[in-house]
N, C-alpha and C positions, 0 to 999 in steps of 0.2 A: 472525648477528645477534643473539647473548645477551643478555639483560640484568639488569646488574647490581643487584638488588630490595637488596642490605644498603646500596651506596652511595646515598644518597641526594639528595647533592646534583647539581644539576643548573642551567647558565651560560645563561645567555638563549641565546652564541653556540651551544655545542649544544644547545639545545632548536634554532631553527630550519633547522641543519643538519640534524639528525635526520629535523623534517618537509619539507625540500627533497627527502629521501634516497628519503622514503616516497613523496612524489609522484614521482619517478621509478621506483620501481620499484614504482609502480602502472600504469601507463605500459608496463611491457615484464612481462606475466603471466604466460610463459613464466621467467622470469628468475628470479623469487620461487617459482616453484615449484619448481622446481632448485636452490634457494639453499638452502627449507625443505627439501624432501627427505634433502640433504647432510646440515642438521647430524641431526636425525631418525635418518640411520644412523647416523652418530656416536655418536651417547647410548645408540640399542639395542645397539652391540657396546661400550659401557661398561658393559652391563648396564640402560639403565632400559628398562623396559616402555613400552608406547605401549596407548591405552585411549581409540578414535574416540567421537567424542560430537556432545550438539548442545547449541551454547550459546545459551539460555532466558533469556539479558537481558533478550532485544527478542523480536518474536515469529518474525523472523525465523530463526529456525532454524538459523545456519551450525552449517558441521561443522567441527568444529577436533578436536586431537589432548592429551589431558592427559598427559605424558609423567611417570614417578615412577622415580626409582632403591629397586630391590627389595631392601630388608633393609636400609634406612634409614630412620630416626620421621619423618612427614610434618612439611614445614617449605618455607618455601619458596624455601630450599634445595636439594631435593629430587623439587618438581613445579614440572612447567612448562609450559606453555600455549601449541601451536600453532596457524596453520592447518592443516588434514588435503591436503594434498599430492592426494589420491583421491578430494575430494570435489566433484561439481560445481559446489557452492555454498561455499566454506573463506573465513573468513572470520575477522578477528583484528581486529575495533576496540577501544577503548581499557577497550571493558568486559571482553571477554574477555581479554586481557592481563592487565588486573587483577585476574581473579577469584580469585587467591590471597592478597590482602590484604583480602579482604572480611570475612574472619576474624581474620586476624592481622596487620594492619596495624598501625605503631609511633603511627602520626597516629588511628588509629580511636576516633573520641569513645565511651567509655563509658560516661560518668554527665552526665548533662544539664546544657547550661550556662545561665546566665543573666547580662544583660548587664549590667553594673555602671555603665555610660561612660555617656555621648552616643552616641546611633545614627556607626557609622560608626569610632566612635576604639581598637573591638575591644579591649573592656576584657569581660572574663566570668569568672567564676567556678563552679564546679561545687558542685549540688545534689543532694538526697537526690530520686529518684523520687517519694516522697510528698508534698513539697513543690512539685516541678513539676508532678505532676498538682492540688494544691488548690489551685493560684495559676492553671493556667488553666479550671478549675472554675468557681472563683469570678468571671473575666472575663465570661466564656460565660454564667453566669448574670445575673451583670449586664446581660450586654448583652440578653439575652432580653426580662428586666422593665423595661428602656427602650424596645427598638423593638422587641419580637418576634419569635416564634421564627423566621419566614424573614431575618430578618438575619444567619442562623448557618448557613456553604458549606463542604462539604469538599470534597478533591478530593483525586487518589490515582489509583494506578498499579497496582501489583500489589496493593492490599489496600483496595481498594472494596469490598465486600462489609463489612469489617472497621468502614469508617469510616460506615457508614451505621448500625453500633451508635447516635454520635454524633448524626446528625442527626435521625434518624428518631421514637424517641423521645423528639426535642422539638418535633420535627409540626412540623421541617423538614426541605422536599421539596426541596431544594439539595445534593443528590447528585452530584457532577461526576463522570465520570471522562475518563478520554483518550482513548475509541478515537473517539470523531466525529470527531476531528480527527488521528487514528493508522492506524489497520486494520481501522475497523469497513467502510470504502470498500471494501478489496479484498474484507473478507471475503464480506460481501454482495453484492458482483461476481460472484462465485466461484459462492456458493447458487443465485444467480440461473439463470448462464447455465450452469453443469456439475453443481448438483445441493449436497443438504447433504453428500453423500462430501467435495466434496471445498474445503469453505468455510471450514475451520478455517489457520489461519498455518501456512505451511510445508507445504502438503498439492500446490500448483499453483502455481509460480513463470513467470513470461515467460522465453518464450526465448530470454534478454539477448546470450547466446552467437554465436544467427547474426542479430542483428535489422540491419538498415543505417541506420532512423532511429529517432532514440524522443525522443517531445515528450511532457516532463514538465512538470504542471500543476501549480506547491504543491507537488511536495514534491521535496525533497533524498534523496538516495540513501547519506548519509555514516552515514545509524541502520544500513543491510542492509552491511555490510563483505563480507558472503559475493556479495550481491549484487550490489554495485561489483564485486570482483571480476569474476563473469564478464561484466558490460558493459564493460568492461575490453579480456578477449578481443575482443569484435566492434570498442573501438573504435581497437583495436592496427592491424585489416583494411579500415579506414578509415568507420567505422560513426557518425554523425552523429547529435549530441543538440539537444538546444534545449532551455531549462529560460523558463517560465515563471511568472513569481512578482517579485510587487512588491519584494521585497527580492532579493540576487543573490546566491546558493548556491553552494557551498562546489564545490560538479562544474564551475562557470563561473567557476573561479579556472583553470583549464587551456584547453583549446583549446573545450571548450559554448559554446554561445552560449546570452545571455542575453538575453531581448525580457522589461523590464519592463510590468507592468499594474497597473495599480488597485484597489488591493482590493476586492474582493467585483464580482468583476467577469467570475469567469472562465467564466458563464455565459453572457454576447454574446460572450466570444470564439471560445466550443466552437460556437456559433450561427454564427454570421457562416462558422467554418471549413467545417463542413455544407452549409452554404448552399454556401456557394461552389464544391467539390465537387461540386455534385448539378447547378449551376445550369452548370460547364462540361464534367459529364461525364466526369469522372475519378473521381465512386468507385466500389467492386467492388460493380456491381450482382446482379452472377454469387452474389456472399457473401450479398451482400442476401438475396434471394429465396431460400438455401438454405440460409446458415446463421443468417437470425435472424427474428424473426414479422412484420419488414417486410414481408410479404405476406396473412398473414394481416387478412381482411374484420373490422372494428372498424362497430358498430352505433352509431347517434347519441346511446346513452349511455355511447359508447365504450368498452362490454366489447365482445368478442370472439365473432363469431356462432358456435356451437357445430354438430357434425353433430348433435344431438338435438334443434335448432330447424329445421332441415332434412331432417330424415331420421324417420319415424317411429320410435321405439323404440332411437334411438341414441346417439353416444355423448357426456355433457355434457363429456368432455376432453380430445376433437379438435377442434379447428379448421379453420375453411373458407378457405382460396383460391380461385381463379377463373382459368383460363386466359384467354388473353386472345378466342376463341375464346367464352368462355361455360362452359364446364364447370368441371363442381364436383372438389376435393379436398379429402381432409384430414388432417390433421395435428395429432402429436402424440406421447407415449413410451410405450415400453414398460418394466413396471413386474417388479421381483421379488416374490418369495411376500410378502416385509419393505414394499414398497409404493416399493424402494427404485429411481429412471430406469437401464434397461439398457441401451438404444439407442432410436431411432426407430423411430417406427410411422409410414409416410407412403410413399409413391409417390415414389423417388426420379429416376424417369423424365417428372415430371411438372411440367410449364415455367407455373411460375405469372405471374400480371401484374403484377407492383406497380404499377402506375399505376388500377389497375378502378376505377372510381367508378357506381354507380349503385343497382341494388335488386337483392336477390336473393327468389324464391319462395320462405316458409316452407311448412312440414310441414302446417299447417290453410289454406293457401292463399294466405294474406294474402303482401303486398312489406316488403319490408325494408329500408330505404335503406342503403346502407356505403361507408366507403370502405375502401384498405388505410391500417395504419399507415404506410405507405409517403407516401401522401400524405398525409398528417396531419401530417408531421414536417415534411414541404417546405412546405403552407401554415404550418405557426405559425411554421419560421423563413423564412421569403421576406421578412421586412421586416426581416430581420438582414443586411443588405451587408455587406462589410467597408467603406463608409463612417460606418456608423450607427455599428457594432461601435467603430469607431475613435474617433468620439462619445464610447462610454460606454466603454474598457477605456483608451485613451491611445496603444492599440499604433497606426502609419501602417495605413491602408490597403492600401497598396506592401506591406507587409510580413507583411499580412493572407493577403496571395494567394500570398504567395511561399509561406508557411509549410504554405497548405494542396496550392500544385502539387507540394511537395520529398516533403509527406507523404503523396501518393500517388502521384508516379511511382517512390518509395524504399518503397511499401507499410511505411509506420511506423505504431508502436505508442503507446500511451500510457499 
C-alpha cells in the first residue's frame, strides 16, 4: 500500500475505490497490521531505518513509524510514514500520511494570495508579506474605528497564544480557541477523576479494544485514527457503537447506529438515560458507591460534609459517608510529598448508604441536614422521563429506554 507522492494525478474513480478499500481494511485490523508490518520489514532489508514517534497533528498522539532510506538526502522519496504495527494506538489519518508534504509540497502556498476577482471565481495574485499585512492592518483599523474593539475576533488551533497579540492590544476579549469543542472536556474529566498526572491528552485513553458498547455523544472518531483502529478491534468482536449527533457522523456510514438529536439537547438525553437506569435499577450501584462521590453527604449549601466538621481536629480534605445503620466513615486521598494523589484513603470494607437523607451531629453539637450526592442526582433528574426528554431532544422515548437498557446490560462507556 505504498503511495506514489510524485504522481499527483488522481481520478475520482481511483479516489472512491481507495476510500472503499480503506473502509474495508478498517473492519479487519489484524490484516492491516500484517500488511504494514510486511512493508516495513521489506524496507528494513532494503536499508531503510525505522523511527517510532507519536503524531502530534492533534491531541491523540497516535503511534506512527517514520522510515528513512539511510545514506540518501531527505526527500519525499526517501522518507515514508506508516502506522506503527506494535503500538496500542496506531494511527494513519490524512495528517500523518501527508506529513512529508508539510514542508515540501509542490502546491504549498509560499506567498500571500490576494483575490482579484469575484468570490468563487478562483482568481488570485501573489503579493508580498508587507502588502498583505499592511492591507489587513488597515482594514482592522477601519473596523475598530467604526464598530469598536470588540468587533475583532481571532480564532486558532495551535497558535492561540500568538493570536492574543492581535486581540488583546486592541482591547478585544474575543480570542477563541478550539478547546471547548475539542479536547477540553476529556482533559478536564481525566483531571477530575484521575488527578493532574493524567490530565493531558495521550496520557490515558479508554480501553476501546475490550468494550462491548460505546455511546458517542456529539463525538466523531475520525480525528483520532489510532483510537478508531483500536475500537475496530472491538467492533470485529461484535462491539456495538451508537452515535448521538444532529448530523450523521462518518463512523455511522458502516455498521454503527446513528441517533439524530436536536442540537443543544444532549443534557436532556443524558438526564433521561440516567433517570431510566435508576428507575429500572440497572445502574451499577456498587461502582457508584465505591468509585464515585455518590455516597458523600452533601449539606444544604451544596458543599460536601468534611471530617473536620464532625470531629474536633478532623481533616478538611476527608469527606463523610454513612452506613445504613447510621455509622460514619471518611474518604479522601493519600498524597506524596509533592501533593500528587497516590492512593485512596478510606476503609475499603465500609459499605456506604447511597440513599441516606437526614441529619448528622456536628462537632459543635448542632445538627446538619444532609443528603447523599446520589439522592440529589436522583431528585434533580426525576422530571426527565424518556417522554419528557423525547419532547426536548426529538429522540423517541422507546429508543431512549432501549439505549439505557443496552448501555447497562453491556456495561457500556462513553
